[in-house]
C-alpha positions as CSV (number, residue, x, y, z in Angstrom):
1,M,14.6,-15.1,10.0
2,K,18.1,-13.9,9.7
3,P,19.3,-10.7,11.5
4,L,18.4,-7.6,9.6
5,S,21.8,-6.0,9.6
6,G,21.9,-2.6,8.1
7,L,18.3,-1.6,8.5
8,I,18.9,0.8,11.4
9,S,21.4,2.6,9.2
10,L,18.7,3.5,6.8
11,F,17.4,6.0,9.3
12,I,20.7,7.5,10.3
13,S,21.3,9.7,7.3
14,V,18.4,12.0,6.3
15,S,15.1,11.2,7.9
16,L,13.3,14.4,8.7
17,W,10.6,13.2,11.0
18,A,10.9,9.5,11.6
19,A,13.1,7.5,14.0
20,P,13.7,3.8,13.8
21,P,11.3,1.9,16.1
22,K,12.2,-1.2,18.0
23,L,12.4,-4.0,15.4
24,P,9.0,-5.7,15.5
25,F,8.3,-9.4,15.1
26,Y,5.7,-9.4,12.3
27,Q,3.0,-11.9,12.6
28,L,-0.1,-10.7,10.7
29,N,-1.2,-13.6,8.6
30,A,-4.0,-14.9,6.3
31,T,-6.2,-16.0,9.2
32,Q,-6.5,-12.4,10.4
33,L,-7.5,-10.8,7.1
34,A,-11.1,-10.1,6.0
35,V,-12.0,-9.7,2.3
36,V,-14.7,-7.2,1.7
37,V,-17.0,-7.6,-1.3
38,N,-19.2,-5.0,-2.9
39,R,-22.4,-7.0,-3.5
40,N,-23.3,-4.6,-6.3
41,D,-20.2,-5.4,-8.3
42,P,-19.9,-8.9,-9.9
43,L,-16.2,-8.4,-10.5
44,S,-15.7,-7.8,-6.8
45,A,-17.1,-11.2,-5.9
46,E,-14.9,-12.9,-8.5
47,I,-11.8,-11.2,-7.2
48,A,-12.6,-12.2,-3.7
49,R,-13.2,-15.8,-4.6
50,Y,-9.8,-16.0,-6.3
51,Y,-8.1,-14.3,-3.5
52,A,-9.5,-16.7,-1.0
53,Q,-8.4,-19.6,-3.1
54,K,-4.8,-18.4,-3.5
55,H,-4.3,-17.4,0.1
56,D,-6.3,-20.3,1.6
57,L,-8.9,-18.1,3.3
58,K,-12.1,-19.6,4.7
59,A,-15.6,-18.7,3.5
60,E,-16.3,-16.9,6.8
61,Q,-13.5,-14.5,6.0
62,I,-15.4,-12.9,3.2
63,F,-17.9,-10.2,4.0
64,E,-20.4,-8.3,1.8
65,I,-21.4,-4.6,1.9
66,S,-23.2,-2.4,-0.7
67,L,-21.7,0.6,-2.4
68,P,-22.7,2.3,-5.7
69,I,-20.7,1.3,-8.7
70,D,-21.7,4.1,-11.2
71,R,-19.2,6.6,-10.0
72,S,-15.7,6.9,-8.5
73,W,-16.9,8.4,-5.2
74,V,-19.5,7.9,-2.5
75,S,-20.9,10.3,0.0
76,E,-20.2,10.1,3.7
77,G,-23.8,8.9,4.3
78,E,-23.5,6.0,1.8
79,F,-20.1,5.1,3.3
80,A,-21.5,5.2,6.9
81,V,-24.2,2.6,6.0
82,A,-21.7,0.2,4.5
83,K,-19.1,0.7,7.3
84,A,-21.8,0.0,10.0
85,E,-22.8,-3.2,8.2
86,L,-19.2,-4.4,8.0
87,D,-18.3,-3.4,11.6
88,A,-21.3,-5.4,12.9
89,A,-20.1,-8.5,11.1
90,L,-16.3,-8.5,11.7
91,P,-15.0,-10.8,14.5
92,V,-12.4,-9.3,16.8
93,H,-9.5,-11.4,15.6
94,I,-9.6,-9.7,12.2
95,Q,-6.6,-7.3,12.0
96,A,-6.6,-6.0,8.3
97,L,-9.0,-5.7,5.3
98,A,-8.7,-6.4,1.6
99,L,-11.3,-4.3,-0.3
100,A,-12.1,-6.3,-3.5
101,W,-13.0,-3.5,-5.9
102,T,-11.5,-0.6,-7.9
103,K,-14.4,1.9,-8.0
104,P,-15.5,3.7,-5.9
105,Y,-12.0,4.6,-4.5
106,R,-12.9,7.7,-2.4
107,V,-15.4,9.1,0.0
108,N,-15.7,12.7,-1.1
109,C,-12.1,13.8,-1.1
110,L,-10.8,11.1,1.2
111,G,-9.3,7.8,0.2
112,M,-11.4,4.6,0.5
113,T,-8.7,2.8,2.4
114,Y,-8.4,5.7,4.8
115,V,-12.0,5.8,5.8
116,F,-12.3,2.0,6.2
117,T,-9.3,2.1,8.5
118,L,-9.6,5.4,10.4
119,G,-13.1,6.5,9.7
120,Y,-14.6,9.5,7.8
121,K,-13.4,12.9,9.2
122,E,-15.6,15.9,8.8
123,G,-14.1,19.1,7.5
124,L,-11.0,17.8,5.7
125,C,-12.5,18.3,2.3
126,Q,-13.0,22.1,2.8
127,N,-9.3,22.6,2.1
128,S,-7.6,19.4,0.9
129,G,-4.3,21.3,0.5
130,K,-3.8,21.6,4.2
131,P,-2.2,19.1,6.6
132,T,-4.5,16.3,7.5
133,P,-4.6,14.2,10.8
134,A,-1.6,12.1,11.7
135,S,-2.1,8.4,11.6
136,P,-1.6,6.6,14.9
137,Y,-0.1,3.7,12.9
138,F,2.7,5.7,11.3
139,N,6.0,4.0,12.0
140,H,4.4,2.1,14.9
141,T,5.8,-1.1,16.3
142,S,2.4,-2.8,16.4
143,T,2.0,-6.2,14.7
144,Q,-1.6,-6.5,15.7
145,P,-3.2,-3.2,14.8
146,F,-6.8,-3.9,15.8
147,N,-5.7,-5.3,19.1
148,D,-3.3,-2.5,19.8
149,L,-4.8,0.6,18.2
150,A,-8.4,-0.4,17.3
151,I,-7.8,0.0,13.6
152,R,-7.7,-2.4,10.7
153,P,-5.4,-1.2,7.9
154,S,-7.0,-1.8,4.5
155,M,-5.8,-2.2,0.9
156,M,-7.8,-2.3,-2.3
157,L,-7.5,-5.4,-4.5
158,A,-7.7,-3.0,-7.4
159,A,-7.8,-4.1,-11.1
160,N,-9.7,-3.2,-14.2
161,N,-10.5,-6.9,-15.0
162,L,-10.3,-10.4,-13.6
163,T,-7.2,-11.2,-15.6
164,E,-5.2,-8.4,-14.1
165,A,-6.6,-9.1,-10.6
166,K,-5.4,-12.8,-10.9
167,K,-1.9,-11.7,-12.0
168,L,-1.7,-9.4,-9.0
169,I,-2.9,-12.0,-6.5
170,D,-0.6,-14.6,-8.0
171,R,2.4,-12.3,-7.4
172,G,1.3,-11.6,-3.9
173,A,1.0,-15.3,-3.1
174,E,4.3,-16.0,-4.7
175,A,6.1,-13.3,-2.8
176,W,5.6,-14.7,0.7
177,G,8.9,-15.8,2.2
178,S,10.8,-15.6,-1.2
179,F,13.6,-13.4,0.2
180,P,14.5,-12.0,-3.3
181,R,17.8,-10.5,-4.2
182,G,16.4,-7.3,-5.5
183,T,17.1,-3.6,-5.7
184,A,15.3,-0.6,-4.2
185,Y,15.4,2.2,-6.7
186,Y,14.9,5.8,-5.7
187,L,14.7,8.4,-8.5
188,T,15.2,12.1,-8.1
189,T,13.6,13.6,-11.2
190,S,13.7,16.9,-13.0
191,D,10.4,17.7,-11.5
192,A,11.5,19.5,-8.4
193,T,8.0,19.8,-6.8
194,R,7.3,16.1,-7.2
195,S,10.7,15.2,-5.9
196,A,9.8,16.5,-2.4
197,R,10.8,13.1,-1.0
198,A,14.3,13.2,-2.4
199,P,15.9,14.3,0.9
200,L,14.4,11.2,2.5
201,F,15.8,8.7,0.1
202,P,18.3,6.3,1.7
203,K,21.9,6.4,0.6
204,N,23.4,3.9,-1.9
205,Q,24.3,0.8,0.0
206,T,24.1,-3.0,-0.1
207,L,22.4,-4.8,2.8
208,Q,23.5,-8.3,3.7
209,H,20.5,-9.7,5.6
210,P,18.3,-9.5,3.6
211,P,20.5,-9.1,0.5
212,V,19.0,-5.9,-1.0
213,R,20.8,-3.2,-2.9
214,I,19.7,0.4,-2.7
215,E,20.3,2.7,-5.7
216,N,19.6,6.5,-5.5
217,L,19.5,7.9,-9.0
218,A,19.0,11.3,-10.6
219,S,16.8,10.4,-13.6
220,D,13.3,10.7,-14.9
221,A,12.9,7.0,-15.7
222,L,14.3,3.6,-14.8
223,S,14.7,1.2,-17.7
224,N,15.8,-2.3,-18.5
225,K,16.1,-3.5,-14.9
226,K,15.1,-7.1,-14.0
227,D,15.4,-6.9,-10.2
228,V,13.0,-4.2,-9.1
229,L,11.9,-4.7,-5.5
230,L,11.0,-1.1,-4.8
231,Y,10.6,1.9,-7.1
232,Q,9.8,5.4,-5.8
233,T,9.9,8.5,-7.9
234,G,8.0,11.8,-8.5
235,L,6.4,12.6,-11.9
236,T,3.0,13.0,-13.3
237,K,3.7,10.0,-15.6
238,V,6.4,7.4,-15.3
239,D,7.9,6.2,-18.6
240,K,9.6,2.9,-19.6
241,L,7.6,0.7,-17.2
242,E,7.3,-1.9,-19.9
243,T,11.1,-2.4,-19.9
244,L,11.2,-3.4,-16.2
245,Q,10.8,-6.7,-14.4
246,F,9.3,-6.4,-11.0
247,L,9.9,-9.1,-8.4
248,P,6.9,-10.7,-6.7
249,G,6.0,-8.5,-3.8
250,A,7.5,-5.3,-5.4
251,L,6.3,-2.0,-4.2
252,A,6.2,1.1,-6.4
253,D,4.7,4.6,-6.3
254,H,5.1,8.1,-7.7
255,L,4.5,11.4,-5.9
256,T,1.9,13.3,-7.9
257,S,-1.5,14.8,-7.1
258,Y,-3.9,12.4,-8.7
259,G,-2.2,9.0,-8.8
260,G,-4.9,7.6,-6.5
261,M,-7.7,8.5,-8.9
262,L,-7.6,4.9,-10.1
263,T,-10.1,5.0,-13.0
264,D,-10.3,8.7,-14.1
265,S,-7.0,10.4,-13.4
266,S,-5.6,13.2,-15.6
267,Q,-2.2,11.9,-14.5
268,M,-0.8,8.4,-14.3
269,S,-3.0,6.2,-12.2
270,S,-1.3,4.0,-9.5
271,L,-3.0,1.1,-11.2
272,K,-0.3,1.4,-13.9
273,W,2.2,0.2,-11.4
274,L,0.2,-3.0,-10.7
275,E,-0.3,-3.5,-14.4
276,A,3.4,-3.2,-15.0
277,G,4.1,-6.0,-12.4
278,A,4.3,-4.3,-9.0
279,T,2.3,-5.9,-6.2
280,A,1.3,-2.9,-4.2
281,S,1.2,0.9,-4.7
282,Y,-0.2,4.1,-3.3
283,G,-1.6,7.4,-4.6
284,T,-3.7,10.4,-3.6
285,V,-7.3,10.9,-4.6
286,S,-7.5,14.7,-4.2
287,E,-5.1,17.6,-4.4
288,P,-2.6,17.0,-1.6
289,Y,0.0,19.6,-2.4
290,S,3.6,18.3,-2.2
291,Y,3.6,17.6,1.6
292,P,5.9,14.6,1.8
293,Q,3.9,13.4,4.9
294,K,1.0,12.6,2.5
295,F,3.1,10.1,0.6
296,P,5.1,7.0,1.6
297,H,8.2,7.8,3.6
298,P,11.0,5.9,1.6
299,Q,13.0,4.8,4.6
300,V,10.0,3.8,6.8
301,L,8.5,1.8,4.0
302,L,11.7,-0.1,3.2
303,Y,12.5,-0.6,6.9
304,H,9.2,-2.3,7.8
305,Y,9.0,-4.3,4.6
306,L,12.5,-5.8,5.0
307,A,11.7,-6.5,8.6
308,G,8.9,-8.9,7.5
309,A,5.8,-6.7,7.3
310,T,3.1,-7.5,4.9
311,A,2.5,-4.9,2.1
312,V,-0.6,-3.5,3.9
313,E,1.4,-3.0,7.2
314,A,4.5,-1.6,5.6
315,Y,2.7,0.9,3.3
316,W,0.3,2.0,6.0
317,K,3.1,2.6,8.5
318,S,5.0,4.7,5.9
319,V,2.4,7.5,5.4
320,E,2.0,9.9,8.3
321,W,-1.0,11.8,6.8
322,P,-2.9,9.2,4.8
323,A,-6.4,10.8,4.7
324,Q,-6.2,11.6,0.9
325,G,-4.5,8.4,-0.1
326,V,-5.5,5.0,-1.3
327,F,-3.4,1.9,-0.8
328,I,-3.8,-0.7,-3.6
329,G,-2.4,-4.2,-4.2
330,D,-2.2,-7.5,-2.4
331,P,-2.2,-6.8,1.4
332,L,-0.6,-10.2,2.2
333,A,2.5,-9.9,0.1
334,A,5.4,-10.4,2.4
335,P,8.6,-11.4,0.7
336,F,10.7,-11.1,3.8
337,R,8.5,-13.2,6.1
338,S,9.8,-16.7,7.0
339,L,6.6,-18.1,8.5
340,S,3.6,-19.6,6.8
341,P,1.0,-17.2,5.6
342,R,-1.6,-18.9,7.9
343,K,0.6,-19.2,11.0
344,Q,1.9,-16.8,13.6
């Protein structure tokens, strides 16, 4: 891997609460991932099989649990039974989880990926507009989260059908070690409330290693770009996605209240990013208010991803208060990792 010149400078300008950690040597790989299947959902099993095939996972890396599929949420009791079954089966070398379904995506008001990673927390749903607990993984140097912190960051392999799931997984597999010459786009929109992250956007610059451009724009929509590596904005609905070409491994998200309501949102679902060609995204499943800590920190996300983190690591490390959020996409996408997906 080439020296990552310029990454530290991303943090010099405007970061409000994050400081650059010591540059980690990322090593999480396909042998350390478990795919979790909802045995009540036939599509879940099909997605898991295809994922295992594309990422060369072994049969013993696929685990089954039971969750209802007739609604977008489950109760804490239903979740506790499923989580206990999974915890009893997982070997200690597993460091991260791929949840192979789209619905349910929340446990009461908390994101499905949050509760599988950090557990269900009582009392948070009484007032979801307040600050929520800080993640111990935020901007952390760990490259083995279960070994170091006793957590397994999770990401949902979310898709409305098998065709979309296969496209997503194909992009994730293609991304590994591709070192694309792409651009990270940050849009400050006319929606002042949903542009709460704008002070955290990195300045316009061009990095040399890896060769990534950063463009900070004042606009409500990006259009006709063929080099999208990262796209972060703030609106209830993002237009002109059909005019964009996302690179394999691209990350994209929008700050809005209900982007994480994957199947029944009154706003744009984060699934739209994946359907447009992104490989991972994030959204909140209940009213978060516009705390920037409840959304991906632009500089932290870019820093860790360019340093070689997988999508599940980079996205999880970028959200300080992730309780109401859900991470979706291919967790093993890692365009800036130079080692084999199955080797440390």
